[in-house]
PyMOL Python script that loads the backbone (N, CA, C, O; Angstrom):
from pymol import cmd

cmd.read_pdbstr("""\
ATOM      1  N   UNK A   1       0.831  -1.172   0.000  1.00  0.00           N
ATOM      2  CA  UNK A   1       0.000   0.000   0.000  1.00  0.00           C
ATOM      3  C   UNK A   1       0.883   1.246   0.000  1.00  0.00           C
ATOM      4  O   UNK A   1       1.896   1.294   0.699  1.00  0.00           O
ATOM      5  N   UNK A   2       0.499   2.250  -0.783  1.00  0.00           N
ATOM      6  CA  UNK A   2       1.274   3.486  -0.883  1.00  0.00           C
ATOM      7  C   UNK A   2       1.178   4.291   0.408  1.00  0.00           C
ATOM      8  O   UNK A   2       0.154   4.281   1.091  1.00  0.00           O
ATOM      9  N   UNK A   3       2.242   4.970   0.720  1.00  0.00           N
ATOM     10  CA  UNK A   3       2.260   5.831   1.905  1.00  0.00           C
ATOM     11  C   UNK A   3       1.355   7.037   1.673  1.00  0.00           C
ATOM     12  O   UNK A   3       1.306   7.585   0.572  1.00  0.00           O
ATOM     13  N   UNK A   4       0.651   7.438   2.706  1.00  0.00           N
ATOM     14  CA  UNK A   4      -0.194   8.631   2.645  1.00  0.00           C
ATOM     15  C   UNK A   4       0.496   9.705   3.477  1.00  0.00           C
ATOM     16  O   UNK A   4       0.493   9.663   4.707  1.00  0.00           O
ATOM     17  N   UNK A   5       1.091  10.677   2.769  1.00  0.00           N
ATOM     18  CA  UNK A   5       1.852  11.745   3.410  1.00  0.00           C
ATOM     19  C   UNK A   5       1.080  13.049   3.244  1.00  0.00           C
ATOM     20  O   UNK A   5       0.602  13.363   2.154  1.00  0.00           O
ATOM     21  N   UNK A   6       0.961  13.805   4.334  1.00  0.00           N
ATOM     22  CA  UNK A   6       0.248  15.071   4.315  1.00  0.00           C
ATOM     23  C   UNK A   6       1.157  16.160   4.862  1.00  0.00           C
ATOM     24  O   UNK A   6       1.845  15.964   5.865  1.00  0.00           O
ATOM     25  N   UNK A   7       1.155  17.315   4.194  1.00  0.00           N
ATOM     26  CA  UNK A   7       1.923  18.462   4.665  1.00  0.00           C
ATOM     27  C   UNK A   7       1.003  19.655   4.791  1.00  0.00           C
ATOM     28  O   UNK A   7       0.188  19.927   3.909  1.00  0.00           O
ATOM     29  N   UNK A   8       1.141  20.360   5.891  1.00  0.00           N
ATOM     30  CA  UNK A   8       0.358  21.572   6.119  1.00  0.00           C
ATOM     31  C   UNK A   8       1.282  22.729   6.445  1.00  0.00           C
ATOM     32  O   UNK A   8       2.335  22.550   7.057  1.00  0.00           O
ATOM     33  N   UNK A   9       0.874  23.917   6.028  1.00  0.00           N
ATOM     34  CA  UNK A   9       1.644  25.132   6.303  1.00  0.00           C
ATOM     35  C   UNK A   9       0.734  26.146   6.978  1.00  0.00           C
ATOM     36  O   UNK A   9      -0.389  26.385   6.532  1.00  0.00           O
ATOM     37  N   UNK A  10       1.231  26.739   8.059  1.00  0.00           N
ATOM     38  CA  UNK A  10       0.528  27.816   8.747  1.00  0.00           C
ATOM     39  C   UNK A  10       1.412  29.058   8.647  1.00  0.00           C
ATOM     40  O   UNK A  10       2.507  29.097   9.207  1.00  0.00           O
ATOM     41  N   UNK A  11       0.926  30.067   7.930  1.00  0.00           N
ATOM     42  CA  UNK A  11       1.671  31.317   7.764  1.00  0.00           C
ATOM     43  C   UNK A  11       1.041  32.347   8.678  1.00  0.00           C
ATOM     44  O   UNK A  11      -0.103  32.756   8.478  1.00  0.00           O
ATOM     45  N   UNK A  12       1.788  32.758   9.673  1.00  0.00           N
ATOM     46  CA  UNK A  12       1.297  33.752  10.612  1.00  0.00           C
ATOM     47  C   UNK A  12       2.173  34.991  10.601  1.00  0.00           C
ATOM     48  O   UNK A  12       3.207  35.032   9.934  1.00  0.00           O
ATOM     49  N   UNK A  13       1.751  35.992  11.343  1.00  0.00           N
ATOM     50  CA  UNK A  13       2.507  37.235  11.410  1.00  0.00           C
ATOM     51  C   UNK A  13       3.831  37.068  12.139  1.00  0.00           C
ATOM     52  O   UNK A  13       4.786  37.790  11.856  1.00  0.00           O
ATOM     53  N   UNK A  14       3.900  36.123  13.075  1.00  0.00           N
ATOM     54  CA  UNK A  14       5.149  35.943  13.822  1.00  0.00           C
ATOM     55  C   UNK A  14       5.914  34.683  13.436  1.00  0.00           C
ATOM     56  O   UNK A  14       7.139  34.650  13.546  1.00  0.00           O
ATOM     57  N   UNK A  15       5.204  33.638  12.983  1.00  0.00           N
ATOM     58  CA  UNK A  15       5.892  32.393  12.622  1.00  0.00           C
ATOM     59  C   UNK A  15       5.263  31.726  11.401  1.00  0.00           C
ATOM     60  O   UNK A  15       4.087  31.910  11.088  1.00  0.00           O
ATOM     61  N   UNK A  16       6.102  30.947  10.731  1.00  0.00           N
ATOM     62  CA  UNK A  16       5.659  30.048   9.658  1.00  0.00           C
ATOM     63  C   UNK A  16       5.917  28.645  10.180  1.00  0.00           C
ATOM     64  O   UNK A  16       7.027  28.323  10.603  1.00  0.00           O
ATOM     65  N   UNK A  17       4.881  27.812  10.149  1.00  0.00           N
ATOM     66  CA  UNK A  17       5.005  26.441  10.641  1.00  0.00           C
ATOM     67  C   UNK A  17       4.690  25.458   9.513  1.00  0.00           C
ATOM     68  O   UNK A  17       3.749  25.656   8.744  1.00  0.00           O
ATOM     69  N   UNK A  18       5.487  24.406   9.431  1.00  0.00           N
ATOM     70  CA  UNK A  18       5.267  23.339   8.454  1.00  0.00           C
ATOM     71  C   UNK A  18       5.263  22.019   9.212  1.00  0.00           C
ATOM     72  O   UNK A  18       6.175  21.735   9.989  1.00  0.00           O
ATOM     73  N   UNK A  19       4.234  21.219   8.980  1.00  0.00           N
ATOM     74  CA  UNK A  19       4.149  19.895   9.591  1.00  0.00           C
ATOM     75  C   UNK A  19       3.925  18.878   8.485  1.00  0.00           C
ATOM     76  O   UNK A  19       3.055  19.055   7.633  1.00  0.00           O
ATOM     77  N   UNK A  20       4.714  17.815   8.502  1.00  0.00           N
ATOM     78  CA  UNK A  20       4.563  16.712   7.562  1.00  0.00           C
ATOM     79  C   UNK A  20       4.268  15.456   8.379  1.00  0.00           C
ATOM     80  O   UNK A  20       4.980  15.138   9.331  1.00  0.00           O
ATOM     81  N   UNK A  21       3.211  14.752   7.992  1.00  0.00           N
ATOM     82  CA  UNK A  21       2.799  13.558   8.742  1.00  0.00           C
ATOM     83  C   UNK A  21       2.435  12.435   7.785  1.00  0.00           C
ATOM     84  O   UNK A  21       2.054  12.667   6.638  1.00  0.00           O
ATOM     85  N   UNK A  22       2.561  11.223   8.281  1.00  0.00           N
ATOM     86  CA  UNK A  22       2.162  10.037   7.534  1.00  0.00           C
ATOM     87  C   UNK A  22       0.957   9.417   8.227  1.00  0.00           C
ATOM     88  O   UNK A  22       0.960   9.229   9.443  1.00  0.00           O
ATOM     89  N   UNK A  23      -0.068   9.101   7.448  1.00  0.00           N
ATOM     90  CA  UNK A  23      -1.250   8.457   8.016  1.00  0.00           C
ATOM     91  C   UNK A  23      -0.975   6.963   8.158  1.00  0.00           C
ATOM     92  O   UNK A  23      -0.581   6.294   7.204  1.00  0.00           O
ATOM     93  N   UNK A  24      -1.192   6.456   9.371  1.00  0.00           N
ATOM     94  CA  UNK A  24      -1.006   5.023   9.637  1.00  0.00           C
ATOM     95  C   UNK A  24      -2.255   4.251   9.215  1.00  0.00           C
ATOM     96  O   UNK A  24      -3.295   4.844   8.927  1.00  0.00           O
ATOM     97  N   UNK A  25      -2.143   2.952   9.183  1.00  0.00           N
ATOM     98  CA  UNK A  25      -3.275   2.100   8.786  1.00  0.00           C
ATOM     99  C   UNK A  25      -4.485   2.276   9.706  1.00  0.00           C
ATOM    100  O   UNK A  25      -5.625   2.135   9.261  1.00  0.00           O
ATOM    101  N   UNK A  26      -4.247   2.583  10.980  1.00  0.00           N
ATOM    102  CA  UNK A  26      -5.354   2.756  11.924  1.00  0.00           C
ATOM    103  C   UNK A  26      -5.959   4.165  11.870  1.00  0.00           C
ATOM    104  O   UNK A  26      -6.871   4.483  12.633  1.00  0.00           O
ATOM    105  N   UNK A  27      -5.444   5.007  10.961  1.00  0.00           N
ATOM    106  CA  UNK A  27      -5.971   6.361  10.789  1.00  0.00           C
ATOM    107  C   UNK A  27      -5.246   7.426  11.588  1.00  0.00           C
ATOM    108  O   UNK A  27      -5.452   8.617  11.356  1.00  0.00           O
ATOM    109  N   UNK A  28      -4.405   7.022  12.520  1.00  0.00           N
ATOM    110  CA  UNK A  28      -3.653   7.999  13.305  1.00  0.00           C
ATOM    111  C   UNK A  28      -2.510   8.577  12.458  1.00  0.00           C
ATOM    112  O   UNK A  28      -2.183   8.052  11.393  1.00  0.00           O
ATOM    113  N   UNK A  29      -1.924   9.643  12.942  1.00  0.00           N
ATOM    114  CA  UNK A  29      -0.845  10.301  12.211  1.00  0.00           C
ATOM    115  C   UNK A  29       0.483  10.137  12.924  1.00  0.00           C
ATOM    116  O   UNK A  29       0.565  10.219  14.149  1.00  0.00           O
ATOM    117  N   UNK A  30       1.515   9.906  12.141  1.00  0.00           N
ATOM    118  CA  UNK A  30       2.882   9.855  12.628  1.00  0.00           C
ATOM    119  C   UNK A  30       3.574  11.121  12.118  1.00  0.00           C
ATOM    120  O   UNK A  30       3.763  11.272  10.911  1.00  0.00           O
ATOM    121  N   UNK A  31       3.951  12.027  13.013  1.00  0.00           N
ATOM    122  CA  UNK A  31       4.605  13.275  12.613  1.00  0.00           C
ATOM    123  C   UNK A  31       6.021  12.958  12.146  1.00  0.00           C
ATOM    124  O   UNK A  31       6.821  12.395  12.894  1.00  0.00           O
ATOM    125  N   UNK A  32       6.321  13.325  10.903  1.00  0.00           N
ATOM    126  CA  UNK A  32       7.640  13.086  10.334  1.00  0.00           C
ATOM    127  C   UNK A  32       8.537  14.315  10.456  1.00  0.00           C
ATOM    128  O   UNK A  32       9.758  14.192  10.554  1.00  0.00           O
ATOM    129  N   UNK A  33       7.923  15.503  10.449  1.00  0.00           N
ATOM    130  CA  UNK A  33       8.690  16.748  10.587  1.00  0.00           C
ATOM    131  C   UNK A  33       7.762  17.847  11.085  1.00  0.00           C
ATOM    132  O   UNK A  33       6.597  17.927  10.693  1.00  0.00           O
ATOM    133  N   UNK A  34       8.302  18.690  11.954  1.00  0.00           N
ATOM    134  CA  UNK A  34       7.582  19.869  12.429  1.00  0.00           C
ATOM    135  C   UNK A  34       8.606  20.997  12.508  1.00  0.00           C
ATOM    136  O   UNK A  34       9.590  20.911  13.242  1.00  0.00           O
ATOM    137  N   UNK A  35       8.358  22.053  11.742  1.00  0.00           N
ATOM    138  CA  UNK A  35       9.321  23.149  11.626  1.00  0.00           C
ATOM    139  C   UNK A  35       8.630  24.467  11.939  1.00  0.00           C
ATOM    140  O   UNK A  35       7.478  24.688  11.566  1.00  0.00           O
ATOM    141  N   UNK A  36       9.349  25.330  12.625  1.00  0.00           N
ATOM    142  CA  UNK A  36       8.848  26.675  12.899  1.00  0.00           C
ATOM    143  C   UNK A  36       9.960  27.664  12.593  1.00  0.00           C
ATOM    144  O   UNK A  36      11.077  27.530  13.091  1.00  0.00           O
ATOM    145  N   UNK A  37       9.647  28.658  11.769  1.00  0.00           N
ATOM    146  CA  UNK A  37      10.602  29.709  11.401  1.00  0.00           C
ATOM    147  C   UNK A  37       9.971  31.059  11.709  1.00  0.00           C
ATOM    148  O   UNK A  37       8.750  31.209  11.666  1.00  0.00           O
ATOM    149  N   UNK A  38      10.807  32.030  12.018  1.00  0.00           N
ATOM    150  CA  UNK A  38      10.305  33.382  12.230  1.00  0.00           C
ATOM    151  C   UNK A  38       9.740  33.908  10.912  1.00  0.00           C
ATOM    152  O   UNK A  38      10.386  33.822   9.868  1.00  0.00           O
ATOM    153  N   UNK A  39       8.535  34.447  10.978  1.00  0.00           N
ATOM    154  CA  UNK A  39       7.852  34.935   9.786  1.00  0.00           C
ATOM    155  C   UNK A  39       8.417  36.287   9.356  1.00  0.00           C
ATOM    156  O   UNK A  39       8.699  37.156  10.181  1.00  0.00           O
ATOM    157  N   UNK A  40       8.572  36.436   8.060  1.00  0.00           N
ATOM    158  CA  UNK A  40       8.997  37.708   7.485  1.00  0.00           C
ATOM    159  C   UNK A  40       8.103  37.996   6.288  1.00  0.00           C
ATOM    160  O   UNK A  40       7.691  37.078   5.578  1.00  0.00           O
ATOM    161  N   UNK A  41       7.805  39.267   6.067  1.00  0.00           N
ATOM    162  CA  UNK A  41       6.983  39.649   4.927  1.00  0.00           C
ATOM    163  C   UNK A  41       5.488  39.506   5.173  1.00  0.00           C
ATOM    164  O   UNK A  41       4.691  39.603   4.240  1.00  0.00           O
ATOM    165  N   UNK A  42       5.100  39.273   6.443  1.00  0.00           N
ATOM    166  CA  UNK A  42       3.689  39.144   6.809  1.00  0.00           C
ATOM    167  C   UNK A  42       3.428  40.039   8.018  1.00  0.00           C
ATOM    168  O   UNK A  42       4.191  40.029   8.985  1.00  0.00           O
ATOM    169  N   UNK A  43       2.353  40.807   7.956  1.00  0.00           N
ATOM    170  CA  UNK A  43       2.005  41.684   9.068  1.00  0.00           C
ATOM    171  C   UNK A  43       0.498  41.643   9.272  1.00  0.00           C
ATOM    172  O   UNK A  43      -0.275  41.870   8.341  1.00  0.00           O
ATOM    173  N   UNK A  44       0.089  41.350  10.506  1.00  0.00           N
ATOM    174  CA  UNK A  44      -1.327  41.267  10.864  1.00  0.00           C
ATOM    175  C   UNK A  44      -2.112  40.316   9.955  1.00  0.00           C
ATOM    176  O   UNK A  44      -3.273  40.568   9.632  1.00  0.00           O
ATOM    177  N   UNK A  45      -1.468  39.234   9.554  1.00  0.00           N
ATOM    178  CA  UNK A  45      -2.139  38.228   8.750  1.00  0.00           C
ATOM    179  C   UNK A  45      -2.154  38.491   7.257  1.00  0.00           C
ATOM    180  O   UNK A  45      -2.717  37.702   6.497  1.00  0.00           O
ATOM    181  N   UNK A  46      -1.547  39.583   6.825  1.00  0.00           N
ATOM    182  CA  UNK A  46      -1.511  39.933   5.409  1.00  0.00           C
ATOM    183  C   UNK A  46      -0.078  39.916   4.904  1.00  0.00           C
ATOM    184  O   UNK A  46       0.846  40.317   5.612  1.00  0.00           O
ATOM    185  N   UNK A  47       0.100  39.452   3.680  1.00  0.00           N
ATOM    186  CA  UNK A  47       1.432  39.468   3.075  1.00  0.00           C
ATOM    187  C   UNK A  47       1.756  40.903   2.689  1.00  0.00           C
ATOM    188  O   UNK A  47       1.042  41.531   1.907  1.00  0.00           O
ATOM    189  N   UNK A  48       2.844  41.407   3.250  1.00  0.00           N
ATOM    190  CA  UNK A  48       3.279  42.775   2.951  1.00  0.00           C
ATOM    191  C   UNK A  48       4.441  42.787   1.969  1.00  0.00           C
ATOM    192  O   UNK A  48       4.675  43.789   1.293  1.00  0.00           O
ATOM    193  N   UNK A  49       5.168  41.676   1.887  1.00  0.00           N
ATOM    194  CA  UNK A  49       6.271  41.548   0.937  1.00  0.00           C
ATOM    195  C   UNK A  49       6.285  40.100   0.447  1.00  0.00           C
ATOM    196  O   UNK A  49       6.792  39.207   1.126  1.00  0.00           O
ATOM    197  N   UNK A  50       5.725  39.887  -0.732  1.00  0.00           N
ATOM    198  CA  UNK A  50       5.562  38.532  -1.261  1.00  0.00           C
ATOM    199  C   UNK A  50       6.892  37.808  -1.415  1.00  0.00           C
ATOM    200  O   UNK A  50       6.989  36.627  -1.085  1.00  0.00           O
ATOM    201  N   UNK A  51       7.903  38.484  -1.903  1.00  0.00           N
ATOM    202  CA  UNK A  51       9.202  37.850  -2.136  1.00  0.00           C
ATOM    203  C   UNK A  51       9.810  37.344  -0.825  1.00  0.00           C
ATOM    204  O   UNK A  51      10.296  36.215  -0.757  1.00  0.00           O
ATOM    205  N   UNK A  52       9.781  38.168   0.194  1.00  0.00           N
ATOM    206  CA  UNK A  52      10.357  37.779   1.490  1.00  0.00           C
ATOM    207  C   UNK A  52       9.513  36.686   2.146  1.00  0.00           C
ATOM    208  O   UNK A  52      10.064  35.742   2.713  1.00  0.00           O
ATOM    209  N   UNK A  53       8.184  36.800   2.076  1.00  0.00           N
ATOM    210  CA  UNK A  53       7.308  35.780   2.653  1.00  0.00           C
ATOM    211  C   UNK A  53       7.536  34.438   1.966  1.00  0.00           C
ATOM    212  O   UNK A  53       7.623  33.409   2.637  1.00  0.00           O
ATOM    213  N   UNK A  54       7.632  34.434   0.647  1.00  0.00           N
ATOM    214  CA  UNK A  54       7.865  33.199  -0.102  1.00  0.00           C
ATOM    215  C   UNK A  54       9.205  32.567   0.274  1.00  0.00           C
ATOM    216  O   UNK A  54       9.313  31.345   0.380  1.00  0.00           O
ATOM    217  N   UNK A  55      10.220  33.403   0.476  1.00  0.00           N
ATOM    218  CA  UNK A  55      11.538  32.901   0.863  1.00  0.00           C
ATOM    219  C   UNK A  55      11.468  32.207   2.230  1.00  0.00           C
ATOM    220  O   UNK A  55      12.078  31.157   2.430  1.00  0.00           O
ATOM    221  N   UNK A  56      10.728  32.795   3.155  1.00  0.00           N
ATOM    222  CA  UNK A  56      10.569  32.206   4.484  1.00  0.00           C
ATOM    223  C   UNK A  56       9.830  30.872   4.399  1.00  0.00           C
ATOM    224  O   UNK A  56      10.224  29.900   5.043  1.00  0.00           O
ATOM    225  N   UNK A  57       8.767  30.826   3.608  1.00  0.00           N
ATOM    226  CA  UNK A  57       7.999  29.589   3.452  1.00  0.00           C
ATOM    227  C   UNK A  57       8.853  28.504   2.809  1.00  0.00           C
ATOM    228  O   UNK A  57       8.859  27.361   3.266  1.00  0.00           O
ATOM    229  N   UNK A  58       9.579  28.863   1.744  1.00  0.00           N
ATOM    230  CA  UNK A  58      10.460  27.884   1.083  1.00  0.00           C
ATOM    231  C   UNK A  58      11.491  27.335   2.060  1.00  0.00           C
ATOM    232  O   UNK A  58      11.777  26.138   2.057  1.00  0.00           O
ATOM    233  N   UNK A  59      12.048  28.202   2.891  1.00  0.00           N
ATOM    234  CA  UNK A  59      13.049  27.775   3.870  1.00  0.00           C
ATOM    235  C   UNK A  59      12.455  26.780   4.863  1.00  0.00           C
ATOM    236  O   UNK A  59      13.092  25.781   5.199  1.00  0.00           O
ATOM    237  N   UNK A  60      11.251  27.045   5.329  1.00  0.00           N
ATOM    238  CA  UNK A  60      10.591  26.138   6.269  1.00  0.00           C
ATOM    239  C   UNK A  60      10.287  24.796   5.612  1.00  0.00           C
ATOM    240  O   UNK A  60      10.473  23.748   6.229  1.00  0.00           O
ATOM    241  N   UNK A  61       9.821  24.822   4.365  1.00  0.00           N
ATOM    242  CA  UNK A  61       9.526  23.580   3.643  1.00  0.00           C
ATOM    243  C   UNK A  61      10.805  22.780   3.425  1.00  0.00           C
ATOM    244  O   UNK A  61      10.805  21.562   3.603  1.00  0.00           O
ATOM    245  N   UNK A  62      11.892  23.442   3.043  1.00  0.00           N
ATOM    246  CA  UNK A  62      13.163  22.745   2.839  1.00  0.00           C
ATOM    247  C   UNK A  62      13.648  22.094   4.136  1.00  0.00           C
ATOM    248  O   UNK A  62      14.190  20.989   4.112  1.00  0.00           O
ATOM    249  N   UNK A  63      13.455  22.771   5.257  1.00  0.00           N
ATOM    250  CA  UNK A  63      13.831  22.186   6.551  1.00  0.00           C
ATOM    251  C   UNK A  63      12.994  20.951   6.843  1.00  0.00           C
ATOM    252  O   UNK A  63      13.518  19.947   7.326  1.00  0.00           O
ATOM    253  N   UNK A  64      11.699  21.013   6.556  1.00  0.00           N
ATOM    254  CA  UNK A  64      10.820  19.850   6.759  1.00  0.00           C
ATOM    255  C   UNK A  64      11.234  18.695   5.855  1.00  0.00           C
ATOM    256  O   UNK A  64      11.194  17.536   6.269  1.00  0.00           O
ATOM    257  N   UNK A  65      11.629  19.004   4.628  1.00  0.00           N
ATOM    258  CA  UNK A  65      12.096  17.959   3.712  1.00  0.00           C
ATOM    259  C   UNK A  65      13.344  17.275   4.266  1.00  0.00           C
ATOM    260  O   UNK A  65      13.464  16.051   4.227  1.00  0.00           O
ATOM    261  N   UNK A  66      14.257  18.073   4.776  1.00  0.00           N
ATOM    262  CA  UNK A  66      15.509  17.527   5.310  1.00  0.00           C
ATOM    263  C   UNK A  66      15.236  16.642   6.527  1.00  0.00           C
ATOM    264  O   UNK A  66      15.796  15.552   6.642  1.00  0.00           O
ATOM    265  N   UNK A  67      14.379  17.110   7.430  1.00  0.00           N
ATOM    266  CA  UNK A  67      14.068  16.349   8.643  1.00  0.00           C
ATOM    267  C   UNK A  67      13.351  15.040   8.304  1.00  0.00           C
ATOM    268  O   UNK A  67      13.674  13.989   8.858  1.00  0.00           O
ATOM    269  N   UNK A  68      12.375  15.110   7.393  1.00  0.00           N
ATOM    270  CA  UNK A  68      11.566  13.923   7.057  1.00  0.00           C
ATOM    271  C   UNK A  68      12.209  13.024   6.020  1.00  0.00           C
ATOM    272  O   UNK A  68      11.756  11.901   5.799  1.00  0.00           O
ATOM    273  N   UNK A  69      13.268  13.514   5.382  1.00  0.00           N
ATOM    274  CA  UNK A  69      13.935  12.779   4.302  1.00  0.00           C
ATOM    275  C   UNK A  69      12.971  12.499   3.150  1.00  0.00           C
ATOM    276  O   UNK A  69      13.017  11.440   2.524  1.00  0.00           O
ATOM    277  N   UNK A  70      12.088  13.482   2.884  1.00  0.00           N
ATOM    278  CA  UNK A  70      11.117  13.394   1.799  1.00  0.00           C
ATOM    279  C   UNK A  70      11.218  14.627   0.918  1.00  0.00           C
ATOM    280  O   UNK A  70      11.726  15.665   1.341  1.00  0.00           O
ATOM    281  N   UNK A  71      10.738  14.506  -0.295  1.00  0.00           N
ATOM    282  CA  UNK A  71      10.616  15.654  -1.190  1.00  0.00           C
ATOM    283  C   UNK A  71       9.151  16.083  -1.179  1.00  0.00           C
ATOM    284  O   UNK A  71       8.280  15.343  -1.634  1.00  0.00           O
ATOM    285  N   UNK A  72       8.883  17.282  -0.660  1.00  0.00           N
ATOM    286  CA  UNK A  72       7.505  17.765  -0.557  1.00  0.00           C
ATOM    287  C   UNK A  72       7.119  18.395  -1.891  1.00  0.00           C
ATOM    288  O   UNK A  72       7.681  19.412  -2.297  1.00  0.00           O
ATOM    289  N   UNK A  73       6.162  17.783  -2.559  1.00  0.00           N
ATOM    290  CA  UNK A  73       5.716  18.251  -3.870  1.00  0.00           C
ATOM    291  C   UNK A  73       4.356  18.935  -3.810  1.00  0.00           C
ATOM    292  O   UNK A  73       4.027  19.741  -4.681  1.00  0.00           O
ATOM    293  N   UNK A  74       3.561  18.618  -2.781  1.00  0.00           N
ATOM    294  CA  UNK A  74       2.214  19.159  -2.683  1.00  0.00           C
ATOM    295  C   UNK A  74       1.884  19.412  -1.221  1.00  0.00           C
ATOM    296  O   UNK A  74       2.233  18.627  -0.339  1.00  0.00           O
ATOM    297  N   UNK A  75       1.210  20.520  -0.989  1.00  0.00           N
ATOM    298  CA  UNK A  75       0.775  20.874   0.358  1.00  0.00           C
ATOM    299  C   UNK A  75      -0.729  20.699   0.434  1.00  0.00           C
ATOM    300  O   UNK A  75      -1.463  21.199  -0.419  1.00  0.00           O
ATOM    301  N   UNK A  76      -1.187  19.989   1.453  1.00  0.00           N
ATOM    302  CA  UNK A  76      -2.604  19.688   1.600  1.00  0.00           C
ATOM    303  C   UNK A  76      -3.365  20.841   2.232  1.00  0.00           C
ATOM    304  O   UNK A  76      -4.538  21.047   1.921  1.00  0.00           O
ATOM    305  N   UNK A  77      -2.727  21.589   3.105  1.00  0.00           N
ATOM    306  CA  UNK A  77      -3.429  22.634   3.856  1.00  0.00           C
ATOM    307  C   UNK A  77      -2.534  23.849   4.027  1.00  0.00           C
ATOM    308  O   UNK A  77      -1.374  23.719   4.417  1.00  0.00           O
ATOM    309  N   UNK A  78      -3.065  25.021   3.739  1.00  0.00           N
ATOM    310  CA  UNK A  78      -2.355  26.275   3.973  1.00  0.00           C
ATOM    311  C   UNK A  78      -3.270  27.176   4.783  1.00  0.00           C
ATOM    312  O   UNK A  78      -4.429  27.379   4.424  1.00  0.00           O
ATOM    313  N   UNK A  79      -2.754  27.709   5.865  1.00  0.00           N
ATOM    314  CA  UNK A  79      -3.504  28.631   6.702  1.00  0.00           C
ATOM    315  C   UNK A  79      -2.866  30.009   6.607  1.00  0.00           C
ATOM    316  O   UNK A  79      -1.701  30.198   6.959  1.00  0.00           O
ATOM    317  N   UNK A  80      -3.653  30.971   6.125  1.00  0.00           N
ATOM    318  CA  UNK A  80      -3.200  32.355   6.036  1.00  0.00           C
ATOM    319  C   UNK A  80      -4.443  33.225   6.013  1.00  0.00           C
ATOM    320  O   UNK A  80      -5.305  33.049   5.152  1.00  0.00           O
ATOM    321  N   UNK A  81      -4.549  34.145   6.931  1.00  0.00           N
ATOM    322  CA  UNK A  81      -5.745  34.978   7.049  1.00  0.00           C
ATOM    323  C   UNK A  81      -6.127  35.609   5.721  1.00  0.00           C
ATOM    324  O   UNK A  81      -7.305  35.619   5.364  1.00  0.00           O
ATOM    325  N   UNK A  82      -5.170  36.130   4.991  1.00  0.00           N
ATOM    326  CA  UNK A  82      -5.465  36.824   3.746  1.00  0.00           C
ATOM    327  C   UNK A  82      -6.146  35.898   2.734  1.00  0.00           C
ATOM    328  O   UNK A  82      -7.104  36.303   2.075  1.00  0.00           O
ATOM    329  N   UNK A  83      -5.669  34.677   2.607  1.00  0.00           N
ATOM    330  CA  UNK A  83      -6.258  33.738   1.652  1.00  0.00           C
ATOM    331  C   UNK A  83      -7.697  33.426   2.037  1.00  0.00           C
ATOM    332  O   UNK A  83      -8.585  33.455   1.185  1.00  0.00           O
ATOM    333  N   UNK A  84      -7.937  33.129   3.303  1.00  0.00           N
ATOM    334  CA  UNK A  84      -9.289  32.804   3.727  1.00  0.00           C
ATOM    335  C   UNK A  84     -10.213  34.004   3.592  1.00  0.00           C
ATOM    336  O   UNK A  84     -11.364  33.855   3.182  1.00  0.00           O
ATOM    337  N   UNK A  85      -9.730  35.178   3.926  1.00  0.00           N
ATOM    338  CA  UNK A  85     -10.544  36.382   3.781  1.00  0.00           C
ATOM    339  C   UNK A  85     -10.901  36.597   2.317  1.00  0.00           C
ATOM    340  O   UNK A  85     -12.044  36.922   1.996  1.00  0.00           O
ATOM    341  N   UNK A  86      -9.934  36.417   1.433  1.00  0.00           N
ATOM    342  CA  UNK A  86     -10.157  36.629   0.009  1.00  0.00           C
ATOM    343  C   UNK A  86     -11.136  35.605  -0.537  1.00  0.00           C
ATOM    344  O   UNK A  86     -11.997  35.955  -1.344  1.00  0.00           O
ATOM    345  N   UNK A  87     -11.031  34.363  -0.127  1.00  0.00           N
ATOM    346  CA  UNK A  87     -11.887  33.293  -0.646  1.00  0.00           C
ATOM    347  C   UNK A  87     -13.316  33.392  -0.125  1.00  0.00           C
ATOM    348  O   UNK A  87     -14.268  33.205  -0.883  1.00  0.00           O
ATOM    349  N   UNK A  88     -13.468  33.681   1.152  1.00  0.00           N
ATOM    350  CA  UNK A  88     -14.783  33.592   1.769  1.00  0.00           C
ATOM    351  C   UNK A  88     -15.507  34.914   1.923  1.00  0.00           C
ATOM    352  O   UNK A  88     -16.720  34.934   2.131  1.00  0.00           O
ATOM    353  N   UNK A  89     -14.786  36.015   1.823  1.00  0.00           N
ATOM    354  CA  UNK A  89     -15.404  37.333   1.990  1.00  0.00           C
ATOM    355  C   UNK A  89     -14.959  38.254   0.869  1.00  0.00           C
ATOM    356  O   UNK A  89     -14.219  39.208   1.110  1.00  0.00           O
ATOM    357  N   UNK A  90     -15.406  37.982  -0.372  1.00  0.00           N
ATOM    358  CA  UNK A  90     -14.931  38.761  -1.526  1.00  0.00           C
ATOM    359  C   UNK A  90     -15.379  40.221  -1.489  1.00  0.00           C
ATOM    360  O   UNK A  90     -15.053  40.990  -2.394  1.00  0.00           O
TER     361      UNK A  90
END
""", "prot")
cmd.dss("prot")
cmd.show_as("cartoon", "prot")
cmd.util.cbc("prot")
cmd.orient("prot")
C-alpha cells in the first residue's frame, strides 16, 4: 500500500510552521517533521512583501524535507488569514 503523506503550512505574522505527517493504517498520524521559522513579509495576517514571505515559506519547507527525508511536492493545507478572507469574503 502506498504511503499517505500530508503536509500543512501555517503562515502567521510571527511564525511560519510546516508539519509533515504520515497516516497510519489505523488512521492515526505519525509526525515526520515539524518546523517553525520566524515569519517575514507578513504583518497582521496579510502578506506585505511577497518575495520575502515566499523565501521564508520555502526555507521552512526545505527544513521539513531535510528532517523527514522526503521531497515535498504538494501541500494539503495552507492557513493564512489573507487567503481565507479573500476566498470567503470577496
